N, C-alpha and C positions, 0 to 999 in steps of 0.2 A: 550255602552248598547248591551247586547248579540243579534245577530240576529239568526243564526240558529246554532244547534247543528251538530256537523260532526259525521257520522258513527261510532261508537265505536266496535271493534270487530264483525265487518260483521252484524250490526243492522243497520235495515231498517223499515221505513213506509212504509205500502202498501195498498191497498183496501181491505176490507172485503172481502171474498168469502165463498161459501156456505161449505167448507171442515173446515173453522174456528167456524161455528156457535155452534161446541158442547163443543170447549174450552171457547167461551164468556158465554153459558149457564151454563158452570160450574164453571169457576171464579165467574159470577156474584152471584150463589147461596152462596159462601162464603163470602158475606157480606150481614149483617141482614136486612140493609135498601134498598138493591137494590132487584128490581123485575127481576125474571129470565124472559128473553125475550123468548117467541115463537119462534118456526124456522120460522114460517111466519113473526113475527114482521122483525126478523132479514132480511130477503128476503125481505120484503118491503121498508127497512129503506136503505138497502144497492143497493136496485134496482135504487131507487128513488131520494137518497142523496148519491153517491158514495163517493163524493169529503170530506163527512163531516164523514162517519164512516170507521175506517182505525183499522189496528191491528199494532202492534210493534214485529217482527220478527229479530230473531238473527239466522244466517246461515238459512238453507233452512229448513223452516216448524217448528222451536222452538220458539212459539208464547210466548210471555213476559206480552203482554198487549194490550188492545183494548180501542177505543175510539169511543161513538155512539153520534153523533150531526147532528144538519137538521137546515136550514136557517128560519130566524121568521119572520114572519108579524107584530108581535107585541113586541117589537119596530122592525119597519121595518130597513132593511140593519143590521140584527144583525145574530148570531149564538147561539143555544142552544144546551148546553151539557145535553144529558140525563144521559149518564153513561160512566166513565173512569176508568178503572180498570188493577191491575198488579198484578202479581202474584208477591208473595215475593219473593226475598229481592229487586224487581225492582219497586217499588213505585216511589220514588222519582226520578230515571232515567226515568222512562217513562213518567212521568210528565212534566218533562226537555224535553223531545223529543217531545211530543204531544204540549207545549206550543208553542216551534219553529214552528212546523206543523202548530198551528192554525194562529201564528202571520202572515205566509205565505198566508195561506188562507184569513187572513184578507188582506191584502195588494193586494191578487188578486182579492176579490171579492167586495172590499170596503166596508165591513161591520165595522159599528162603534160599536158595542155592541158584548158582548160575556155574555150570562145567563148561570147559574147553580144553583144547590142548594147544599146545604154544613150544617152538625152542625158549628156554631159560633165557637166554641172553640177547634174543633179538629185538629189533628195533621195536617190533610189532608189541611184544611182551612189554618193553618198556611204557608204551603209550596206553598200553592195557590197564597197566598198574596205576598211571595217571589217571586213567578216567575211572576206574573201580574206588579210587579215593575219594574224587570229584563226584561222582555220582550215586555210590552207595556207601561212603564212607567206612570202607572195609580192604584189606589186602587179600591178593591173590595168593592162595595155599597150595603150593605144591603136593599132589595127592600121590602118583607114581609115574612111572615111565610109560610110554606108549611102545606095546610090544612091536610094532612096523619097524622097528629100529630108523627110524627117520630123525632120531636127535628129539624128537620132540616130548612132554611131559604133560600128562593132565595137572590142571589146575581147576580150583576152585573158590568163588566167592561165597562167603557165608553172609548172607544179608539179613539186618533185622533193621527194616526202616522204620522211624518214629512211627507212633500211632496218629491217627487223625484226631484223637481226643475225646473220641465219643465213648470210648473204654471209660474214661476218667469220669465224665459225667453221668454215666450209667452207674458207676459205682456207688457217687456219693448218693444217687437217688434211691437204689436197690438196696 
C-alpha cells in the first residue's frame, strides 16, 4: 500500500494563506456544483482549521489545487471534505497528493472516517474509489443523498489503519 507521494517538480502542500483566496474562489467558480466561498468563510476555515485547509503549490506561488476540510463531531473523530479542486490538467495528480496528506492527517489525529459528497457515477468518484483503496484500503460507502438537488450523495470512508506495533509490545510487557 502506498503511504505518501513524494514531491515532484517542486510541488508541495502547504496551509492556505489569505493571498490564496482569489485562486480558490476563481477555481471554485469553474465547478457548477461548488459554492464559491466568501473571503470571510475562507478566513474562518483557515483560521480555525489550518491543518485541514491546504493548497498544492508547484514552485513558489504557482497554485495547482486546494483542499477545504474540517474535523467532524458526527461522526466523532472524522474529517469532512467540503471542497477539493484542481486546475486542469492536475486533477488526478492533486487528488493523489491530497489523499497522501489526508492519510498522514488520519494517522496524526486518529480520525476514523472521511466524509465527502460526490456524484455517484462521476469520473472523480471513480478516482476517489481508487485512491481510497490505495491509501486507506477501504471502500467509499454511500450514506445519503444531499438535499441540495445536485445529484450528489454523501459518502464515507471508514478507516482502520494498521497500528504502529506499540500496542502489541505494551501488551506483552504489561
